[in-house]
N, C-alpha and C positions, 0 to 999 in steps of 0.2 A: 651374479654379485650386485651388491648394494650398490647405489646412485653414487650414497656418500664414500663406499665401499674406492670404485673406483674413479671418484673422483683426489682422492686419496693420492691415491698409485698414480695418477700424473702429476701431482702435486712434488710427492715423491722423483718422479724420476723427471721431473722440472728442476733439479740441483741436481743434474746431471754436466747437464750448462751451464748450469751458474756458479760452476766449483772452478770455471776457469777462468770469470772475471776477476779474481785478488791476483791472478797472472800482469792481467791489464791495470790492475789500478799499480800495481806493484810493479809496471815497469814508466807507468805513463811519473805516476807521483816522482818517480827519482829523477826523470826527465827532466819534469815542472823545478823541482832542486833545482835542479845544475844549470837550467833557464829559464828564471823566473819572468824574464822581461822578453826574448824572446823565442817561446815556446819554441826552441831544436831553428832560430834560422842562423840565432850566432856559439851555438856548441852541436862539433857535428853529432859528438855520444848522446847531449840531447836528444837531437831527431833520427837518430837509433833507435830508441826509449822510449820513445813520444808513439814512432809510424811505429811500433812494432806491438806496443799496446792496441796501434788502433785497427792491426789488424784481426787482433783479435772482436772488436769492439762490431766492427764493422761489418763482420762476417758473423753475427748472432743467431741471424734468422736461420742460417746450416747447422751453426751448433746445435741448435737446439731441433732440426730435423734430426741431427746424430743421434740427440746426445736423450733426445726423448724413443725412441724409437731404440734402444739399446739398455735405456732403462727400463723400457716395460718389459722384453722381452724377458719372456720363463728362465733362460740358463745363462742369460747375462752374455747371450754369443758377439762376437762383430760381424758376421753377418746378418744380423739386425740391423749394424750401426752400416754397415754396407747399404740397405738396403734404403734405407733413411738417408743416406747420403743422393743412392742413387733416387730414388722418385722427389726430393728434392729438386736436383739440377730439371730432372725430366717438365715438372711443375711451370720454376722461375724462366724453364727456357723456352713452352709452349705460352706462359703468358707474359712474356717480355712484350713492351709495345712492338716491337718489331714482330711478335711473333701472332702476336691479334691481328696489328694492321693488316699480315697478309690470310690467317684463317675469316678474319671478318673481310675482307676485302674492302681496306676504306683505306685513309691513306692517314698514315701516325700522325700527321696532328693531328686526326679523329680521335685515336686510342683513347678511353676513359685516365682520365686524371687515378683509380683504384691499379690501374697493372704499372702504371710505374714507381709503386711499392710491393710490389709482387713479393720483392727476397724483405721479407720479415718476420717477426717470433713468430707473431700470431699462424702464420708459414706453415712455419717451422710446426712449432705443434700437434697443427691438422694432419700437418704431413709423418711425425715422426709418430703417431696414436697409433693412422693407419697402417703404417710401415711394420709395425710392434702385433698386432692384431695379424696380418696374414704373416707373420714371421709364426706366432705360437700356435697358429691354426693350422699352417702347413710345411713350419723345421722339418719331419718325420716322415713326411711323404714319402715313399717309395713309389718308382716309375717302372716303365716295362728293363728290362733290360736293355734291349739294343738302348734304350734313352736315360739308363742307373749313373751316369755320373751330372746327371741333370739332376738327381733326385735330394730329399731334404731342407739342408738349408741352401747349396747352390740351386735350386730352384725357389727360395724368396724373392732373390731382387728381382729375377725375370718376370715374376707375373709383377709384382712391384709396382715393375716400367712399363705394364700392360693399363692394372688398375689408373696408373696416378697418369693414364691417357684419359682414362675417362672423369677420374677425377679432377682435371683439367677443365674440360670438357663444359661439365657442373659450372665452374667455377666461372668460367668465362662467360658465365650469367650470371652468376648471382653471385659473384668480389664485390661489384662494384654495387652490389644495396648491403653486405658485410661489410665493406669497409666504411661506405661512408655513415651504417650504425654505428659501428663505432671508432670513426671520427667525433661524431654528433655528440658518443657519451662522452669523450676522452674533454670534447670540448663542456661540456655540463660542468663536469667538476674542477678541470682550469676555471671555469668561469668565474665556481663560488671563492675561490682564490687560496686564502688558509682555510676557510672553515672547511674547505672539501680538504682537503690534507689533513685536518683536524681529525676531519672526522675517519682519509682512508688509516690515520694512523690507536685511532679507535679499537677499529675493526681487526688491524693487522694485527693486536696484539688478541684480542676477543679469543678470532677463530686459532691461535695456536691449539691449544686442547686436540680436538679434531684435527689440525693436520691441513686446513685448507687454505693458510695464512699462504700459502709459497703459489698456487692461482694469484688467489687478492692482489698480492705481489706482482708477477706478469702482467695485470692490468697500470699499476701504475708505474711501476724501474724499465720494462723494454713497453717494445713497439706495437703493441698487441690493440691501447685505442688513440695511440695518436700522441702517446704520452712521455715516454721514453725515458724516464726522468736521467738515469743509470749509465747509459751511453753519451748522452750527450753532454753528461757531466764531464762524464772519463773522456772526453772528446775532444773536453778544452777549446783550445782557439780555434780548432777546425769549428767546431759544430759553432760556436758568436760566428764567424767568416763567413758560414751554409745559415746561416737563419734558423739554425736548428736547436739554438740555446739563447736565452736573455741572459746577461747578470744581473741573481739577484733572487731569481723566483727558479729558473734550475738549477731542481739538490733541494729542493720544497721538501717531496718525499721524503727526502730521507734525514734534514736538518736533524729535526727535532728529536728524533732516534740516538744518541751521544749524549744529553744529558741523564737520561732516561738510562742506554747501557750503562757510560762511565759510571752515572753518581743516585743513579734514585735510587733504584738493582740491589749496589752494592749494603746504601743505607734501610732501604726495607732488611737488610741482611744482618745489621748492625741489631737492629731494631726484633728480630728474629732472639738475633744470642744476650741478649737483654733483658724479653721475657720470659728463657726458659728457669727449666726451675736449676739451683746450686747445684742439686749434685748431676747435672746433665750438661750443663755448660762446657766444659770442655772439650765434650763429643758433639757439641754443634757449633762448638768455633770451627773444627779442622775443615765443614761440612759448609757453611756460609762463608771463611775466607775461600776456600775452593773457587768455589759458585762467585764471590764479588771476584775476583782475581781475572776470572776466565770472562766475566762479565765486562770490564771496566777494560782490559789488555786485546781482549779477540770480539766480542761483540757475543759473544754465547753464554746467551741467555737462562736457555732451557732449565738446563741446573738449578739453579734457583728459582724460577718460576714455578716446575713442576714443586717445589719443596713445598709451597703452598697455592701451589690449586687446584688439587681435592679437597684437602684437608680444614680449607679456610676459603673455599668461591668470595665470599665479599672480597678477601680482600687483593685476588686477581681481576674482580672485576674494578674496585681501585687503579688499580696499576695499570687498567686499560684505559680507563677516565684520564689520569694522569697521564699517558703515554698519549695520547691524543690532544691534549694540554700542551704539553710539550712543544709536539710537532704546526700545532696550533701558531703559538707564541713566536717559536723560529722560523716560520713564513712569516707570523705579520712585522715580524723585527728587520727579514731580508741575512739574517742569518745563518748562513750558508757555509756546507761542506756536503764530499760525497765520497761515497766507497764503494768496495770491490766488493767485499765479503761481507762486514755489517760497521754497528754503527759500534766502535771498540779506538783505543787510544791508537794503535797500531793505523788501523785508516784514516782520523784525523790528522792526524803528522802527513801523509804519506802526502792528505789532498789538499794539504792547506794552500801548496807554492798553486796550484792552478786556479787560472786565472777568471773561473768563475766561482772558486769562492771570497767569499763576503762576510767581512767581521769574524772570522772561525772562529775567532778566540774570543765572543762572547758566549756560544755556546759550553764552555767552561768556565764562563761566571751565572748563567744560568743551571747549569748541571748542582753546583755547589748549592748554590737555592732546592732546586728539586733534589737534595740529599738529605736536607735541612726535614721537605715537606715529604719524603718517604717516609725517613726515621719518626715523626712524630704521626703522622697521621695513623701508616704502619700500625707502632707501639698501643698508640690510644687504645685501635679497633680491634688488635689482638688483647685487650687488660679491660675494657669495655665489656667485648661479648667472650669473653672466655673461649675464645676459638683456641684452638689446640694445633700449634705449630711447635714446629718440632724442638721437642724437649719439655715441653708439657703435654704429655701426652699423662693420664692419668695411669697409664702401666709405661712402664721401658719400655719405650714402643721404638726408641732414635735408633735409624740405619746405622750401619757403621760403616767407618769407612773401607773404600775398596782393598783386603788386604793386598796387598803387594807380593811380598813373596811368595806368591797364589804365579803358578807361568800357565796363560793364556788357554794352555789344552786343557789347562785339570778347571779351569774356569767355563770355561765352553761344554766339560762336565758337567760339571756340577747346575748352569745355566737348563740344562736339556733335562736332566729331574725338575726341576725346581718349575716351568714347561709341563711336563704331565711325559716325561717320555720321549723317549726316536717316535715311540711311532703316534704321537698326540698331534707330529708339524708337518701341515702339507706345503709353506711355503718359510724362507727363510731371507730375508735383506736387509737394507740397514739405509738410511740416511744421514743426517750430519750429527744428530744426536740419539737418538732413535733407532732400534729394534722395531722393525718392520713384522710383524710373520701372521700368516695366515696359520693356525693351527683347528684339528679336529673339534677338536672342546679349547675354548678357555675357560671354564670352569674349572678343571684339571687344576691348574695351577700351582702354585703351593707363593704367597703374597712375599710373604714372612721369608722364604729364601731370596724371592728376588730383589729385598728386604737389605737382606745379608750382602749380597754379592753386588750390593753398589742402584739397585735401582733407585732413580727419584719421585716413581709414578711410572702407573701402570695405565693405561686410555683401550677400552674393551667396547668393540665395534662388532655390534651382532650376535654373531653365535660363534663365529670362528677368527674373527681380526683382531688381534694386539698387538697391542703397539708399549716398546720396555723403557726409559729415558734414561742411560747412560749416559748422555753426556757423548766430549769429541772423542770415547773408546769406542762408541758404540758399532764402528763401520770392522775395526781387527775385532771386534766378539763378533761379529754376526757372520766372518772370516772363520772363525775355527771352530764355531758350529758348526755350519756347510761341512767343513772337512771331515766332525766326528761322525755327523751322520751320513756323510757318505763311507 
């Protein structure tokens, strides 16, 4: 497996723990709505909700260890998640300040500051990856009969516990250097201020075609390089009190996405519709409207982005550039809102009473401006360069909307056929919007059939990797395909 393919698998696995964030955002958002001034001090219900959400945010390192181990496991078995849990507790216990003081025979006051931050997402990801690799290597091992009870999946947590002792010993000496390097990187980005936020926004969109944006997001949104933008924002009053959040600054790696996802991309969708051939407009309208609504309300943008990403790459580069500009403007003006899932209307409403939300309503004004910018820039580029966006193909190749009268099982059978038949499959998985497949040969797929089944785009990786962009139904389709293959 190539480095790129493995990095994508890790990026996909990161979405397992990240999927818990909307729950935290919902709980804490409602809590702040109930008690916007006291942040729980004036309402028991608000306190209950805010602290319940904080229980998720405060344990993100643990969630990453468990979620990544589960997400990278070949068969997605709970034993892999248990292995990640065991590994996390072994490492964080041995490398706690008290543990380090005992191991190195020093006073606890002399323990390097790095070990006071051992419970973080970077360590969680590292442990999750190692635990998953051990699981995938040993989950089918058979021991002698006398020890047969500990064979297979039961063996892995035991192995992980011993391996993590060795990992802890190594981290005892190298973690301070890793920690200092990560902090220096985070501080260098922070020192760039709004410019750094804009650069991040640009690369966030630019990496979506290869699926590496999740790895980039973890640097800025979580505590990998000391930035931790999402948990610090969702922490609200607690983050302010602890000094981990600054009003007008915390959230700047999130805020600028709202104008793009809620307004900019719908503006692009309208431009694509207006540029379609007259006999194609009805069909294009149904696709663009569905994508625009998903982007506006939930912040799920891939159905729209993949409609022009490959047929008109120049539009996608313009989109990435405009996203960077939007993030830069919001950060410069200190217009702040945050999210637990993505930058759609739902998260904006939930975050509006967060004590760290600053002039969030100005993001709506910025969004209206970006709707116009996206519309006119896209319409001009499509016409000027004769770009073959939806409805402008030389032949009528516009993807038909998925047939709603087909059962999921019927669609799974058609997907298997379009993907080269059952003998062409190695692995089947999914993230929020994509089927992630490893095939014997991705040249055996029928892209026209996939398009007719609702694919918004197909990303080929190496000789056997394939991602099929479906939208929010991807995980359900993947499970149906797995069931048919079995």
